C-alpha positions as CSV (number, residue, x, y, z in Angstrom):
1,M,70.1,-51.3,-107.6
2,G,71.4,-50.7,-111.0
3,F,74.9,-50.7,-111.9
4,F,75.2,-46.9,-112.4
5,A,73.7,-46.2,-108.9
6,N,76.0,-49.1,-107.5
7,L,78.9,-47.6,-109.1
8,G,78.1,-44.1,-107.8
9,K,77.7,-45.4,-104.5
10,G,80.9,-47.4,-104.7
11,L,82.9,-44.3,-105.7
12,K,81.7,-42.3,-102.8
13,K,85.1,-42.3,-101.0
14,T,87.0,-41.2,-104.2
15,R,84.2,-38.6,-104.8
16,D,84.7,-37.3,-101.3
17,S,88.4,-37.0,-101.6
18,L,88.6,-35.5,-105.1
19,V,85.3,-34.0,-106.8
20,K,83.9,-32.6,-103.4
21,Q,87.5,-31.0,-102.5
22,I,87.7,-29.5,-105.9
23,E,84.2,-28.1,-105.7
24,Q,84.8,-26.7,-102.2
25,A,88.2,-25.3,-103.3
26,A,86.5,-23.5,-106.4
27,S,83.6,-22.0,-104.2
28,G,86.1,-20.3,-102.3
29,F,87.5,-18.4,-105.3
30,G,85.9,-15.4,-106.8
31,K,88.0,-16.0,-110.0
32,I,90.2,-18.6,-111.8
33,D,93.9,-17.8,-111.2
34,E,97.0,-19.6,-110.4
35,D,96.4,-20.1,-106.9
36,L,93.3,-22.1,-107.7
37,F,95.1,-24.1,-110.3
38,E,97.8,-25.0,-107.5
39,E,95.1,-26.1,-105.1
40,I,93.4,-28.2,-107.6
41,T,96.8,-29.9,-108.4
42,D,97.4,-30.6,-104.8
43,I,93.9,-32.1,-104.6
44,L,94.6,-34.5,-107.5
45,I,97.7,-35.6,-106.0
46,M,96.2,-36.4,-102.7
47,A,93.7,-38.5,-104.4
48,D,96.4,-40.8,-105.9
49,I,96.2,-39.3,-109.3
50,G,100.0,-38.9,-109.2
51,V,102.1,-35.8,-109.7
52,S,102.9,-35.8,-113.4
53,T,99.3,-36.8,-114.2
54,S,97.8,-34.3,-112.1
55,E,100.1,-31.5,-113.6
56,K,99.0,-32.9,-117.1
57,I,95.3,-32.5,-116.1
58,V,95.8,-28.9,-114.7
59,D,97.6,-27.9,-117.6
60,A,94.8,-29.3,-119.9
61,L,92.3,-27.3,-117.7
62,R,94.4,-24.0,-117.7
63,E,94.5,-24.3,-121.6
64,Q,90.6,-24.9,-121.8
65,V,90.1,-21.8,-119.4
66,K,92.1,-19.7,-121.6
67,E,90.8,-20.9,-124.9
68,K,87.1,-20.4,-123.6
69,N,87.6,-17.2,-121.9
70,I,86.3,-18.9,-118.8
71,S,86.4,-16.8,-115.5
72,D,83.8,-18.4,-113.4
73,P,85.2,-21.1,-110.9
74,A,82.1,-23.1,-110.8
75,E,82.8,-24.0,-114.6
76,I,86.0,-25.8,-113.5
77,R,83.7,-28.7,-112.5
78,G,82.4,-29.7,-116.1
79,L,85.9,-28.9,-117.7
80,L,87.4,-31.5,-115.4
81,K,84.8,-34.3,-116.3
82,S,85.6,-33.9,-119.9
83,I,89.4,-33.9,-119.6
84,L,89.2,-37.0,-117.4
85,A,86.9,-38.8,-119.7
86,E,89.2,-38.1,-122.6
87,M,92.0,-39.3,-120.7
88,L,90.5,-42.4,-119.7
89,S,89.2,-43.4,-123.1
90,G,90.7,-45.8,-125.6
91,G,91.5,-49.5,-125.5
92,E,88.9,-50.4,-122.8
93,E,87.3,-53.3,-125.2
94,L,88.3,-56.6,-124.4
95,D,89.4,-58.8,-127.6
96,V,88.0,-62.3,-127.4
97,S,87.4,-62.2,-131.2
98,T,89.0,-65.6,-132.0
99,K,88.0,-69.0,-131.1
100,P,89.6,-69.8,-128.7
101,S,90.7,-66.4,-127.1
102,V,93.1,-66.6,-124.2
103,V,93.0,-64.4,-121.1
104,L,95.9,-64.7,-118.8
105,V,95.2,-63.1,-115.3
106,I,98.2,-61.7,-113.2
107,G,98.4,-59.7,-110.1
108,V,100.0,-59.8,-106.5
109,N,98.0,-62.3,-103.9
110,G,95.2,-60.6,-102.2
111,V,94.0,-58.1,-105.0
112,G,90.8,-60.4,-105.9
113,K,92.6,-62.2,-108.5
114,T,90.8,-65.5,-108.3
115,T,87.6,-63.9,-107.7
116,T,87.9,-61.8,-110.8
117,I,88.6,-64.9,-112.8
118,G,85.5,-66.6,-111.5
119,K,83.2,-63.4,-112.1
120,L,84.9,-63.3,-115.9
121,A,83.9,-67.0,-116.2
122,A,80.3,-66.2,-115.1
123,K,80.0,-63.4,-117.5
124,F,81.3,-65.2,-120.3
125,T,79.3,-68.4,-119.7
126,G,76.2,-66.3,-119.2
127,E,76.7,-64.9,-122.6
128,G,76.6,-68.5,-124.0
129,K,80.4,-68.8,-124.5
130,K,82.1,-72.0,-123.7
131,V,85.0,-71.4,-121.1
132,L,87.9,-73.2,-119.8
133,L,89.8,-72.3,-116.9
134,G,93.4,-73.0,-116.1
135,A,94.7,-73.4,-112.3
136,A,98.0,-72.3,-112.6
137,D,98.6,-70.5,-109.3
138,T,100.0,-73.8,-108.0
139,F,101.9,-72.3,-105.2
140,R,99.3,-70.7,-102.9
141,A,97.3,-73.2,-100.6
142,A,93.6,-73.3,-101.7
143,A,94.1,-71.4,-105.0
144,I,93.2,-74.5,-107.1
145,E,90.2,-75.4,-104.8
146,Q,89.0,-71.8,-105.0
147,L,89.1,-71.9,-108.7
148,E,87.4,-75.3,-108.7
149,V,84.3,-73.8,-106.8
150,W,84.2,-70.7,-109.2
151,A,84.3,-73.1,-112.3
152,D,81.4,-75.2,-110.8
153,R,79.4,-71.8,-110.3
154,A,80.1,-70.8,-113.8
155,G,79.6,-74.1,-115.3
156,C,82.8,-74.3,-117.2
157,G,85.8,-76.7,-117.4
158,L,88.8,-76.8,-115.4
159,V,92.4,-78.0,-116.0
160,K,94.5,-78.4,-112.8
161,H,97.8,-80.3,-111.7
162,A,98.8,-81.1,-107.9
163,E,99.6,-78.3,-105.9
164,G,103.2,-77.1,-106.2
165,S,103.4,-78.5,-109.8
166,D,104.8,-76.4,-112.8
167,P,102.4,-73.5,-113.6
168,A,103.8,-73.1,-117.2
169,A,102.9,-76.8,-117.6
170,V,99.2,-76.0,-116.5
171,V,99.0,-73.2,-118.8
172,F,100.4,-75.2,-121.6
173,D,97.7,-78.3,-120.9
174,T,95.0,-75.7,-120.6
175,I,95.5,-74.3,-124.0
176,T,95.9,-77.7,-125.6
177,A,92.7,-78.9,-124.1
178,G,90.7,-75.7,-124.9
179,K,91.9,-76.0,-128.5
180,A,91.0,-79.7,-128.6
181,R,87.4,-79.1,-126.7
182,G,86.6,-76.3,-129.0
183,V,86.1,-73.7,-126.3
184,D,85.6,-70.0,-126.9
185,I,87.8,-68.5,-124.0
186,I,90.7,-69.9,-122.2
187,I,91.2,-68.0,-118.7
188,C,94.4,-68.8,-116.9
189,D,95.2,-68.0,-113.4
190,T,98.9,-67.4,-112.3
191,A,100.8,-67.3,-109.0
192,G,100.8,-63.9,-107.2
193,R,103.7,-64.6,-104.8
194,L,106.7,-66.9,-104.9
195,H,109.6,-67.0,-102.5
196,N,111.2,-63.9,-104.0
197,K,110.0,-61.4,-106.5
198,K,112.6,-62.4,-109.0
199,N,111.1,-66.2,-109.0
200,L,107.5,-64.7,-109.5
201,M,108.6,-62.8,-112.6
202,D,110.8,-65.4,-114.0
203,E,107.8,-67.6,-113.9
204,L,105.5,-65.1,-115.3
205,S,107.9,-64.5,-118.4
206,K,108.1,-68.3,-118.8
207,I,104.3,-68.6,-118.9
208,T,104.0,-65.6,-121.2
209,R,106.3,-67.4,-123.7
210,I,104.1,-70.5,-123.7
211,V,101.0,-68.6,-124.3
212,N,102.5,-66.6,-127.2
213,R,103.8,-69.8,-128.7
214,E,100.9,-72.2,-128.2
215,A,98.0,-69.7,-128.9
216,E,99.6,-68.0,-131.8
217,G,97.1,-66.5,-133.8
218,C,94.8,-66.3,-131.0
219,A,93.4,-63.1,-129.6
220,M,95.0,-62.7,-126.2
221,E,94.6,-60.5,-123.2
222,F,97.2,-60.0,-120.3
223,L,94.9,-58.6,-117.7
224,L,96.8,-57.2,-114.5
225,V,94.3,-57.3,-111.2
226,V,95.0,-54.2,-109.1
227,D,93.5,-53.3,-105.6
228,A,92.4,-49.9,-105.9
229,S,92.9,-49.0,-102.3
230,T,96.8,-49.7,-102.9
231,G,96.8,-46.2,-104.8
232,Q,100.0,-45.3,-106.5
233,N,101.4,-48.8,-105.5
234,G,99.1,-50.1,-108.3
235,V,101.2,-48.0,-110.7
236,N,104.4,-49.6,-109.5
237,Q,102.9,-53.0,-109.8
238,A,101.7,-52.5,-113.2
239,K,105.2,-51.3,-114.1
240,L,106.9,-54.5,-112.6
241,F,104.3,-57.0,-114.3
242,S,104.7,-55.1,-117.7
243,Q,108.4,-55.9,-117.6
244,A,107.7,-59.5,-116.8
245,A,104.7,-60.1,-119.1
246,G,106.3,-58.1,-122.0
247,S,102.7,-56.5,-122.6
248,I,99.9,-56.0,-120.2
249,T,96.9,-55.4,-122.4
250,G,94.6,-54.3,-119.7
251,I,93.9,-53.6,-115.9
252,V,91.2,-54.9,-113.6
253,L,90.6,-52.4,-111.0
254,T,89.2,-54.1,-107.8
255,K,87.7,-52.9,-104.5
256,L,86.8,-49.4,-105.8
257,D,84.0,-49.4,-103.4
258,G,86.3,-49.5,-100.3
259,T,88.8,-46.7,-101.1
260,A,89.2,-43.0,-101.6
261,K,92.2,-43.9,-104.2
262,G,90.0,-44.4,-107.2
263,G,92.1,-41.5,-108.9
264,V,94.7,-44.3,-109.5
265,V,92.7,-45.3,-112.6
266,V,93.6,-42.1,-114.3
267,A,97.4,-42.5,-113.2
268,I,97.5,-46.0,-114.7
269,K,96.0,-45.1,-118.0
270,D,98.1,-41.8,-118.3
271,Q,101.5,-42.9,-117.2
272,L,101.6,-46.4,-118.6
273,G,99.3,-46.2,-121.5
274,I,97.6,-49.4,-120.1
275,P,93.6,-49.1,-120.5
276,V,91.4,-50.1,-117.7
277,K,89.0,-53.1,-119.1
278,F,87.0,-54.1,-115.9
279,I,86.2,-52.4,-112.4
280,G,84.9,-54.0,-109.6
281,V,82.6,-52.2,-107.0
282,G,81.4,-54.9,-104.8
283,E,81.1,-58.7,-104.0
284,G,78.3,-59.7,-106.4
285,V,79.2,-61.5,-109.6
286,D,77.5,-58.6,-111.4
287,D,79.7,-56.0,-109.6
288,L,82.7,-56.8,-112.0
289,R,81.6,-54.8,-115.2
290,P,83.4,-53.8,-118.4
291,F,84.9,-50.2,-117.9
292,D,83.1,-47.4,-119.7
293,P,85.1,-44.3,-119.2
294,N,82.1,-41.8,-119.6
295,E,79.9,-43.8,-117.3
296,F,82.9,-43.8,-114.8
297,V,83.5,-40.1,-114.8
298,E,79.7,-39.5,-114.7
299,A,79.4,-41.6,-111.6
300,L,82.4,-40.2,-110.1
301,F,81.0,-36.7,-110.3
302,D,77.3,-37.1,-110.1
303,G,76.7,-40.4,-108.5
304,E,74.5,-40.9,-105.3
305,D,76.3,-41.2,-102.1
306,A,73.3,-43.0,-100.5
């Protein structure tokens, strides 16, 4: 199965909660009026796009209907496709333009952070790049071992310390080793949970300072991994982590295939201005792919359910 087909299949639940609901609503109206716009707004909100973003989408829809003098509700579908694609576009390219480039991966436990790192490592090594991983999630039992397994699979190096050691020291050593070994890309894991939120965010701020200092002049990506099934809670996570990391450069949205809340991708981009850079629609290594806004919207509206 090609990735587009897999993406279309993975977005089935979101398509059912969003696109098909809008199609059903439009088919029940003989003309485009405010009642239809209100119904579409409610459907968008229920699909976890959020109130402010949903209203913005419907405002754009209302404007286009007026500009193009459209009266047939069946044309709403095509207008929505172009509006969503435009909202999602911009900044989705990953910047790994220097040698080394540094990718710091953050996110709460359980979102698929370590798996995402492993899949990214496999992608880059598959492209012929030399990759080094840093196991800076030193607080979670088995996190280091899991990353070791992924490093072996991807055929790349790993820097690790003992469990419970200082995460910032691991990041420092990983960047130092990456420079010395002439690697192309350094990817560092980070803790997703400490005994309280403040400690986690303080630790992340410390790591960020070290990355900015030790990798000055390098291309840097600060990627937040978000589980799509958390919906609007994913927006809240992005806000919190942005405060700690200073600047999240992109989102990795995982587990899209298991949720009806894929609309959160639009909310994150619109409300926080953070682009989605990768999406995950399955367990396989190839199921984590660079985000393409047009492909995503096409698969959302026109993908196959089977």
